[in-house]
N, CA, C and O atoms as a CHARMM CRD file, in Angstrom:
* protein
*
  272
    1    1 UNK  N     -2.78600 -22.11900 -35.10500 PROA 1      0.00000
    2    1 UNK  CA    -2.70700 -20.69200 -35.33800 PROA 1      0.00000
    3    1 UNK  C     -1.48400 -20.09200 -34.64200 PROA 1      0.00000
    4    1 UNK  O     -0.85800 -19.17000 -35.16300 PROA 1      0.00000
    5    2 UNK  N     -1.15000 -20.62100 -33.46000 PROA 2      0.00000
    6    2 UNK  CA    -0.00500 -20.10600 -32.72300 PROA 2      0.00000
    7    2 UNK  C      1.31200 -20.38000 -33.42700 PROA 2      0.00000
    8    2 UNK  O      2.21500 -19.54300 -33.41300 PROA 2      0.00000
    9    3 UNK  N      1.42300 -21.55000 -34.04100 PROA 3      0.00000
   10    3 UNK  CA     2.66800 -21.86400 -34.73700 PROA 3      0.00000
   11    3 UNK  C      2.82400 -21.00800 -35.99300 PROA 3      0.00000
   12    3 UNK  O      3.94400 -20.68900 -36.39200 PROA 3      0.00000
   13    4 UNK  N      1.70400 -20.63600 -36.61500 PROA 4      0.00000
   14    4 UNK  CA     1.77400 -19.75900 -37.78400 PROA 4      0.00000
   15    4 UNK  C      2.24500 -18.36700 -37.37300 PROA 4      0.00000
   16    4 UNK  O      3.06100 -17.76200 -38.06900 PROA 4      0.00000
   17    5 UNK  N      1.74100 -17.85200 -36.25100 PROA 5      0.00000
   18    5 UNK  CA     2.18600 -16.55600 -35.74100 PROA 5      0.00000
   19    5 UNK  C      3.66500 -16.61000 -35.37100 PROA 5      0.00000
   20    5 UNK  O      4.41300 -15.68000 -35.67400 PROA 5      0.00000
   21    6 UNK  N      4.09000 -17.68600 -34.72100 PROA 6      0.00000
   22    6 UNK  CA     5.49500 -17.85500 -34.36300 PROA 6      0.00000
   23    6 UNK  C      6.36400 -17.92100 -35.61600 PROA 6      0.00000
   24    6 UNK  O      7.47600 -17.39400 -35.63600 PROA 6      0.00000
   25    7 UNK  N      5.85500 -18.56500 -36.65200 PROA 7      0.00000
   26    7 UNK  CA     6.58300 -18.62800 -37.91800 PROA 7      0.00000
   27    7 UNK  C      6.76100 -17.22800 -38.51000 PROA 7      0.00000
   28    7 UNK  O      7.85100 -16.88100 -38.96700 PROA 7      0.00000
   29    8 UNK  N      5.69900 -16.43000 -38.50200 PROA 8      0.00000
   30    8 UNK  CA     5.79100 -15.08500 -39.06700 PROA 8      0.00000
   31    8 UNK  C      6.72700 -14.19300 -38.26800 PROA 8      0.00000
   32    8 UNK  O      7.48600 -13.41600 -38.84800 PROA 8      0.00000
   33    9 UNK  N      6.68400 -14.29200 -36.97000 PROA 9      0.00000
   34    9 UNK  CA     7.59600 -13.50200 -36.13000 PROA 9      0.00000
   35    9 UNK  C      9.03600 -13.93900 -36.37300 PROA 9      0.00000
   36    9 UNK  O      9.92400 -13.09700 -36.50700 PROA 9      0.00000
   37   10 UNK  N      9.27200 -15.24000 -36.43100 PROA 10     0.00000
   38   10 UNK  CA    10.61600 -15.74500 -36.69800 PROA 10     0.00000
   39   10 UNK  C     11.11900 -15.33800 -38.06500 PROA 10     0.00000
   40   10 UNK  O     12.29300 -15.00600 -38.23000 PROA 10     0.00000
   41   11 UNK  N     10.23000 -15.36300 -39.04900 PROA 11     0.00000
   42   11 UNK  CA    10.61900 -14.95100 -40.39200 PROA 11     0.00000
   43   11 UNK  C     10.99200 -13.46700 -40.41600 PROA 11     0.00000
   44   11 UNK  O     11.99200 -13.08400 -41.02500 PROA 11     0.00000
   45   12 UNK  N     10.19600 -12.64800 -39.76100 PROA 12     0.00000
   46   12 UNK  CA    10.49400 -11.21800 -39.71300 PROA 12     0.00000
   47   12 UNK  C     11.79900 -10.92000 -39.00600 PROA 12     0.00000
   48   12 UNK  O     12.56900 -10.06500 -39.44300 PROA 12     0.00000
   49   13 UNK  N     12.05100 -11.62700 -37.90900 PROA 13     0.00000
   50   13 UNK  CA    13.30300 -11.41400 -37.18500 PROA 13     0.00000
   51   13 UNK  C     14.50100 -11.88600 -37.99800 PROA 13     0.00000
   52   13 UNK  O     15.55300 -11.24700 -37.98200 PROA 13     0.00000
   53   14 UNK  N     14.34800 -12.99900 -38.70700 PROA 14     0.00000
   54   14 UNK  CA    15.43700 -13.50300 -39.53500 PROA 14     0.00000
   55   14 UNK  C     15.75800 -12.53400 -40.66200 PROA 14     0.00000
   56   14 UNK  O     16.92800 -12.27600 -40.94700 PROA 14     0.00000
   57   15 UNK  N     14.73500 -11.99800 -41.29900 PROA 15     0.00000
   58   15 UNK  CA    14.95700 -11.03800 -42.38200 PROA 15     0.00000
   59   15 UNK  C     15.61400  -9.76900 -41.84500 PROA 15     0.00000
   60   15 UNK  O     16.55000  -9.25100 -42.45400 PROA 15     0.00000
   61   16 UNK  N     15.13500  -9.27000 -40.72000 PROA 16     0.00000
   62   16 UNK  CA    15.70700  -8.06200 -40.13400 PROA 16     0.00000
   63   16 UNK  C     17.17600  -8.25900 -39.77900 PROA 16     0.00000
   64   16 UNK  O     18.01700  -7.41500 -40.09000 PROA 16     0.00000
   65   17 UNK  N     17.47500  -9.36600 -39.13300 PROA 17     0.00000
   66   17 UNK  CA    18.86200  -9.63200 -38.74000 PROA 17     0.00000
   67   17 UNK  C     19.77900  -9.84300 -39.92800 PROA 17     0.00000
   68   17 UNK  O     20.90900  -9.35500 -39.93100 PROA 17     0.00000
   69   18 UNK  N     19.31200 -10.56500 -40.93800 PROA 18     0.00000
   70   18 UNK  CA    20.18400 -10.82900 -42.08800 PROA 18     0.00000
   71   18 UNK  C     20.41200  -9.56700 -42.91600 PROA 18     0.00000
   72   18 UNK  O     21.50800  -9.36200 -43.43800 PROA 18     0.00000
   73   19 UNK  N     19.39400  -8.72200 -43.04100 PROA 19     0.00000
   74   19 UNK  CA    19.58800  -7.45800 -43.77000 PROA 19     0.00000
   75   19 UNK  C     20.58500  -6.57800 -43.03000 PROA 19     0.00000
   76   19 UNK  O     21.41400  -5.91700 -43.65600 PROA 19     0.00000
   77   20 UNK  N     20.51100  -6.56300 -41.72000 PROA 20     0.00000
   78   20 UNK  CA    21.45500  -5.77200 -40.93500 PROA 20     0.00000
   79   20 UNK  C     22.87600  -6.29600 -41.08500 PROA 20     0.00000
   80   20 UNK  O     23.81600  -5.51800 -41.24700 PROA 20     0.00000
   81   21 UNK  N     23.03300  -7.60700 -41.03200 PROA 21     0.00000
   82   21 UNK  CA    24.37000  -8.19700 -41.17500 PROA 21     0.00000
   83   21 UNK  C     24.93200  -7.90800 -42.56500 PROA 21     0.00000
   84   21 UNK  O     26.11500  -7.59900 -42.70600 PROA 21     0.00000
   85   22 UNK  N     24.09300  -8.00700 -43.58300 PROA 22     0.00000
   86   22 UNK  CA    24.54100  -7.70900 -44.94200 PROA 22     0.00000
   87   22 UNK  C     24.88600  -6.22800 -45.08700 PROA 22     0.00000
   88   22 UNK  O     25.84700  -5.88000 -45.77300 PROA 22     0.00000
   89   23 UNK  N     24.11400  -5.36000 -44.45000 PROA 23     0.00000
   90   23 UNK  CA    24.39700  -3.92600 -44.52700 PROA 23     0.00000
   91   23 UNK  C     25.73900  -3.59600 -43.88400 PROA 23     0.00000
   92   23 UNK  O     26.44900  -2.70200 -44.34500 PROA 23     0.00000
   93   24 UNK  N     26.08800  -4.31600 -42.81900 PROA 24     0.00000
   94   24 UNK  CA    27.36900  -4.06700 -42.15800 PROA 24     0.00000
   95   24 UNK  C     28.54600  -4.58900 -42.97900 PROA 24     0.00000
   96   24 UNK  O     29.69600  -4.30400 -42.64300 PROA 24     0.00000
   97   25 UNK  N     28.28900  -5.34600 -44.04400 PROA 25     0.00000
   98   25 UNK  CA    29.37000  -5.74700 -44.94300 PROA 25     0.00000
   99   25 UNK  C     30.04600  -4.53500 -45.58000 PROA 25     0.00000
  100   25 UNK  O     31.18100  -4.63200 -46.04700 PROA 25     0.00000
  101   26 UNK  N     29.36000  -3.40500 -45.60200 PROA 26     0.00000
  102   26 UNK  CA    29.94200  -2.20200 -46.19200 PROA 26     0.00000
  103   26 UNK  C     31.13500  -1.68100 -45.39900 PROA 26     0.00000
  104   26 UNK  O     31.89000  -0.84700 -45.89900 PROA 26     0.00000
  105   27 UNK  N     31.31300  -2.15700 -44.17800 PROA 27     0.00000
  106   27 UNK  CA    32.47100  -1.73300 -43.39300 PROA 27     0.00000
  107   27 UNK  C     33.76000  -2.42300 -43.84800 PROA 27     0.00000
  108   27 UNK  O     34.85400  -1.93100 -43.56800 PROA 27     0.00000
  109   28 UNK  N     33.64100  -3.55600 -44.54700 PROA 28     0.00000
  110   28 UNK  CA    34.83500  -4.27900 -44.98700 PROA 28     0.00000
  111   28 UNK  C     35.68200  -3.47000 -45.97600 PROA 28     0.00000
  112   28 UNK  O     36.90200  -3.42900 -45.81800 PROA 28     0.00000
  113   29 UNK  N     35.09100  -2.82900 -46.98600 PROA 29     0.00000
  114   29 UNK  CA    35.92600  -2.02000 -47.87700 PROA 29     0.00000
  115   29 UNK  C     36.50700  -0.77700 -47.19800 PROA 29     0.00000
  116   29 UNK  O     37.45000  -0.17000 -47.70600 PROA 29     0.00000
  117   30 UNK  N     35.94300  -0.40600 -46.05600 PROA 30     0.00000
  118   30 UNK  CA    36.43400   0.77400 -45.33800 PROA 30     0.00000
  119   30 UNK  C     37.68400   0.46900 -44.52900 PROA 30     0.00000
  120   30 UNK  O     38.26100   1.37200 -43.92300 PROA 30     0.00000
  121   31 UNK  N     38.11300  -0.78700 -44.50900 PROA 31     0.00000
  122   31 UNK  CA    39.36600  -1.12300 -43.85700 PROA 31     0.00000
  123   31 UNK  C     39.25600  -2.08800 -42.69300 PROA 31     0.00000
  124   31 UNK  O     40.27400  -2.41700 -42.08400 PROA 31     0.00000
  125   32 UNK  N     38.06500  -2.55500 -42.36200 PROA 32     0.00000
  126   32 UNK  CA    37.92500  -3.53700 -41.29000 PROA 32     0.00000
  127   32 UNK  C     38.35300  -4.90900 -41.79900 PROA 32     0.00000
  128   32 UNK  O     38.12000  -5.25600 -42.95700 PROA 32     0.00000
  129   33 UNK  N     38.97100  -5.66800 -40.93200 PROA 33     0.00000
  130   33 UNK  CA    39.30200  -7.05100 -41.27400 PROA 33     0.00000
  131   33 UNK  C     38.09600  -7.92600 -40.94100 PROA 33     0.00000
  132   33 UNK  O     37.14500  -7.47200 -40.30400 PROA 33     0.00000
  133   34 UNK  N     38.14500  -9.18500 -41.37700 PROA 34     0.00000
  134   34 UNK  CA    37.04700 -10.08800 -41.08400 PROA 34     0.00000
  135   34 UNK  C     36.89400 -10.30000 -39.58600 PROA 34     0.00000
  136   34 UNK  O     35.77700 -10.41300 -39.08200 PROA 34     0.00000
  137   35 UNK  N     38.01900 -10.35400 -38.87000 PROA 35     0.00000
  138   35 UNK  CA    37.95600 -10.53200 -37.41200 PROA 35     0.00000
  139   35 UNK  C     37.28900  -9.32300 -36.76100 PROA 35     0.00000
  140   35 UNK  O     36.44300  -9.47400 -35.87900 PROA 35     0.00000
  141   36 UNK  N     37.67300  -8.12200 -37.19800 PROA 36     0.00000
  142   36 UNK  CA    37.03700  -6.91600 -36.66900 PROA 36     0.00000
  143   36 UNK  C     35.55000  -6.88300 -36.99700 PROA 36     0.00000
  144   36 UNK  O     34.73500  -6.44800 -36.18400 PROA 36     0.00000
  145   37 UNK  N     35.20800  -7.34400 -38.18900 PROA 37     0.00000
  146   37 UNK  CA    33.81000  -7.37300 -38.59800 PROA 37     0.00000
  147   37 UNK  C     32.98900  -8.28000 -37.68500 PROA 37     0.00000
  148   37 UNK  O     31.91600  -7.88700 -37.22600 PROA 37     0.00000
  149   38 UNK  N     33.48100  -9.48800 -37.41700 PROA 38     0.00000
  150   38 UNK  CA    32.73200 -10.41800 -36.57200 PROA 38     0.00000
  151   38 UNK  C     32.65900  -9.92500 -35.12900 PROA 38     0.00000
  152   38 UNK  O     31.65200 -10.13900 -34.45400 PROA 38     0.00000
  153   39 UNK  N     33.71800  -9.26800 -34.65100 PROA 39     0.00000
  154   39 UNK  CA    33.66500  -8.67100 -33.31400 PROA 39     0.00000
  155   39 UNK  C     32.62900  -7.55700 -33.28000 PROA 39     0.00000
  156   39 UNK  O     31.89400  -7.41500 -32.30300 PROA 39     0.00000
  157   40 UNK  N     32.57200  -6.76800 -34.34500 PROA 40     0.00000
  158   40 UNK  CA    31.61200  -5.66300 -34.40300 PROA 40     0.00000
  159   40 UNK  C     30.17300  -6.17400 -34.40500 PROA 40     0.00000
  160   40 UNK  O     29.34500  -5.68000 -33.63900 PROA 40     0.00000
  161   41 UNK  N     29.86100  -7.16100 -35.26000 PROA 41     0.00000
  162   41 UNK  CA    28.47300  -7.62300 -35.31800 PROA 41     0.00000
  163   41 UNK  C     28.10400  -8.43800 -34.08300 PROA 41     0.00000
  164   41 UNK  O     26.92100  -8.56500 -33.76800 PROA 41     0.00000
  165   42 UNK  N     29.08000  -8.98900 -33.38100 PROA 42     0.00000
  166   42 UNK  CA    28.77200  -9.69800 -32.13400 PROA 42     0.00000
  167   42 UNK  C     28.32900  -8.72600 -31.05000 PROA 42     0.00000
  168   42 UNK  O     27.63700  -9.11700 -30.11000 PROA 42     0.00000
  169   43 UNK  N     28.72200  -7.47100 -31.17400 PROA 43     0.00000
  170   43 UNK  CA    28.34300  -6.47900 -30.19000 PROA 43     0.00000
  171   43 UNK  C     27.08600  -5.70500 -30.54000 PROA 43     0.00000
  172   43 UNK  O     26.63800  -4.87300 -29.75200 PROA 43     0.00000
  173   44 UNK  N     26.51000  -5.96000 -31.70100 PROA 44     0.00000
  174   44 UNK  CA    25.30100  -5.24200 -32.13800 PROA 44     0.00000
  175   44 UNK  C     24.06700  -6.05900 -31.79100 PROA 44     0.00000
  176   44 UNK  O     23.94200  -7.19400 -32.25200 PROA 44     0.00000
  177   45 UNK  N     23.15500  -5.52300 -30.99700 PROA 45     0.00000
  178   45 UNK  CA    21.98300  -6.31600 -30.58400 PROA 45     0.00000
  179   45 UNK  C     21.04600  -6.66800 -31.73600 PROA 45     0.00000
  180   45 UNK  O     20.37600  -7.69900 -31.67800 PROA 45     0.00000
  181   46 UNK  N     20.98000  -5.83900 -32.78400 PROA 46     0.00000
  182   46 UNK  CA    20.06600  -6.15100 -33.88500 PROA 46     0.00000
  183   46 UNK  C     20.55600  -7.33000 -34.71700 PROA 46     0.00000
  184   46 UNK  O     19.77400  -7.92400 -35.45900 PROA 46     0.00000
  185   47 UNK  N     21.82200  -7.67400 -34.60900 PROA 47     0.00000
  186   47 UNK  CA    22.33100  -8.84000 -35.33700 PROA 47     0.00000
  187   47 UNK  C     21.93000 -10.14900 -34.66400 PROA 47     0.00000
  188   47 UNK  O     22.00800 -11.21100 -35.28200 PROA 47     0.00000
  189   48 UNK  N     21.50500 -10.08400 -33.41400 PROA 48     0.00000
  190   48 UNK  CA    21.04100 -11.28200 -32.72500 PROA 48     0.00000
  191   48 UNK  C     19.64700 -11.68700 -33.17100 PROA 48     0.00000
  192   48 UNK  O     19.18300 -12.77300 -32.82300 PROA 48     0.00000
  193   49 UNK  N     18.96700 -10.83700 -33.93600 PROA 49     0.00000
  194   49 UNK  CA    17.66100 -11.20600 -34.46300 PROA 49     0.00000
  195   49 UNK  C     17.76200 -12.36900 -35.43900 PROA 49     0.00000
  196   49 UNK  O     16.83100 -13.16700 -35.54600 PROA 49     0.00000
  197   50 UNK  N     18.87700 -12.47500 -36.14900 PROA 50     0.00000
  198   50 UNK  CA    19.02600 -13.54000 -37.14200 PROA 50     0.00000
  199   50 UNK  C     19.01300 -14.93200 -36.50900 PROA 50     0.00000
  200   50 UNK  O     18.18100 -15.75300 -36.89600 PROA 50     0.00000
  201   51 UNK  N     19.90500 -15.23800 -35.54300 PROA 51     0.00000
  202   51 UNK  CA    19.85200 -16.59500 -34.96900 PROA 51     0.00000
  203   51 UNK  C     18.57900 -16.83700 -34.15200 PROA 51     0.00000
  204   51 UNK  O     18.06000 -17.95300 -34.12500 PROA 51     0.00000
  205   52 UNK  N     18.07800 -15.79100 -33.48800 PROA 52     0.00000
  206   52 UNK  CA    16.84700 -15.95500 -32.72100 PROA 52     0.00000
  207   52 UNK  C     15.66200 -16.22100 -33.64500 PROA 52     0.00000
  208   52 UNK  O     14.80100 -17.04300 -33.33100 PROA 52     0.00000
  209   53 UNK  N     15.61500 -15.53500 -34.77300 PROA 53     0.00000
  210   53 UNK  CA    14.56100 -15.76900 -35.74900 PROA 53     0.00000
  211   53 UNK  C     14.63700 -17.16000 -36.34500 PROA 53     0.00000
  212   53 UNK  O     13.61000 -17.80900 -36.54200 PROA 53     0.00000
  213   54 UNK  N     15.85200 -17.62900 -36.63600 PROA 54     0.00000
  214   54 UNK  CA    16.00100 -19.00200 -37.14100 PROA 54     0.00000
  215   54 UNK  C     15.51300 -20.02000 -36.12200 PROA 54     0.00000
  216   54 UNK  O     14.87700 -21.01300 -36.47700 PROA 54     0.00000
  217   55 UNK  N     15.81500 -19.76800 -34.86000 PROA 55     0.00000
  218   55 UNK  CA    15.36000 -20.67000 -33.81200 PROA 55     0.00000
  219   55 UNK  C     13.83500 -20.69900 -33.74100 PROA 55     0.00000
  220   55 UNK  O     13.24100 -21.77000 -33.61700 PROA 55     0.00000
  221   56 UNK  N     13.20400 -19.53900 -33.81800 PROA 56     0.00000
  222   56 UNK  CA    11.74300 -19.49200 -33.80100 PROA 56     0.00000
  223   56 UNK  C     11.15000 -20.18500 -35.02700 PROA 56     0.00000
  224   56 UNK  O     10.13400 -20.87200 -34.92300 PROA 56     0.00000
  225   57 UNK  N     11.78200 -20.00600 -36.18600 PROA 57     0.00000
  226   57 UNK  CA    11.31300 -20.69300 -37.38800 PROA 57     0.00000
  227   57 UNK  C     11.38100 -22.20500 -37.22700 PROA 57     0.00000
  228   57 UNK  O     10.43400 -22.91600 -37.56400 PROA 57     0.00000
  229   58 UNK  N     12.49700 -22.68800 -36.71500 PROA 58     0.00000
  230   58 UNK  CA    12.64600 -24.13800 -36.54000 PROA 58     0.00000
  231   58 UNK  C     11.65500 -24.68400 -35.52500 PROA 58     0.00000
  232   58 UNK  O     11.10500 -25.76900 -35.71900 PROA 58     0.00000
  233   59 UNK  N     11.42100 -23.94800 -34.45000 PROA 59     0.00000
  234   59 UNK  CA    10.45600 -24.39200 -33.44300 PROA 59     0.00000
  235   59 UNK  C      9.05900 -24.44000 -34.04300 PROA 59     0.00000
  236   59 UNK  O      8.32400 -25.40700 -33.84100 PROA 59     0.00000
  237   60 UNK  N      8.69300 -23.39300 -34.78300 PROA 60     0.00000
  238   60 UNK  CA     7.34400 -23.36200 -35.34000 PROA 60     0.00000
  239   60 UNK  C      7.15500 -24.43900 -36.40900 PROA 60     0.00000
  240   60 UNK  O      6.08200 -25.03600 -36.49300 PROA 60     0.00000
  241   61 UNK  N      8.16400 -24.69300 -37.21500 PROA 61     0.00000
  242   61 UNK  CA     8.04200 -25.73900 -38.22900 PROA 61     0.00000
  243   61 UNK  C      7.95800 -27.12100 -37.59400 PROA 61     0.00000
  244   61 UNK  O      7.19900 -27.97400 -38.05400 PROA 61     0.00000
  245   62 UNK  N      8.72300 -27.33800 -36.55800 PROA 62     0.00000
  246   62 UNK  CA     8.66600 -28.63200 -35.86300 PROA 62     0.00000
  247   62 UNK  C      7.31100 -28.79700 -35.19600 PROA 62     0.00000
  248   62 UNK  O      6.72600 -29.88000 -35.23500 PROA 62     0.00000
  249   63 UNK  N      6.81400 -27.74200 -34.59000 PROA 63     0.00000
  250   63 UNK  CA     5.50800 -27.81700 -33.93200 PROA 63     0.00000
  251   63 UNK  C      4.39800 -28.02000 -34.95900 PROA 63     0.00000
  252   63 UNK  O      3.43400 -28.74100 -34.70100 PROA 63     0.00000
  253   64 UNK  N      4.53000 -27.39800 -36.09900 PROA 64     0.00000
  254   64 UNK  CA     3.54100 -27.54300 -37.15900 PROA 64     0.00000
  255   64 UNK  C      3.51700 -28.96300 -37.70100 PROA 64     0.00000
  256   64 UNK  O      2.44700 -29.50300 -37.98200 PROA 64     0.00000
  257   65 UNK  N      4.69600 -29.57600 -37.85200 PROA 65     0.00000
  258   65 UNK  CA     4.77300 -30.95200 -38.35000 PROA 65     0.00000
  259   65 UNK  C      4.24400 -31.94700 -37.34000 PROA 65     0.00000
  260   65 UNK  O      3.70000 -32.98000 -37.73000 PROA 65     0.00000
  261   66 UNK  N      4.38400 -31.67100 -36.06400 PROA 66     0.00000
  262   66 UNK  CA     3.88900 -32.57700 -35.02600 PROA 66     0.00000
  263   66 UNK  C      2.36500 -32.53800 -34.99300 PROA 66     0.00000
  264   66 UNK  O      1.72500 -33.56600 -34.77300 PROA 66     0.00000
  265   67 UNK  N      1.77700 -31.36100 -35.20800 PROA 67     0.00000
  266   67 UNK  CA     0.32600 -31.23900 -35.15100 PROA 67     0.00000
  267   67 UNK  C     -0.36900 -31.96600 -36.29600 PROA 67     0.00000
  268   67 UNK  O     -1.51900 -32.38200 -36.14800 PROA 67     0.00000
  269   68 UNK  N      0.29200 -32.12700 -37.41600 PROA 68     0.00000
  270   68 UNK  CA    -0.32700 -32.78800 -38.56600 PROA 68     0.00000
  271   68 UNK  C     -0.54400 -34.20600 -38.29800 PROA 68     0.00000
  272   68 UNK  O     -1.05700 -34.92500 -39.15600 PROA 68     0.00000
């Protein structure tokens, strides 16, 4: 049950982070370069939800496979 909860939390964080990163793509047509874009999203705390969520997903999937 714990790995399922961890999976859901990781999935939610991954979706939140990826939607935020995609939403910030709108700054590119406004004149930001790719380097400026990556510097900008590196400074935004909500963009860290994506890699953290992926990590939680991988941990929960590995834990789920071990329990079987």
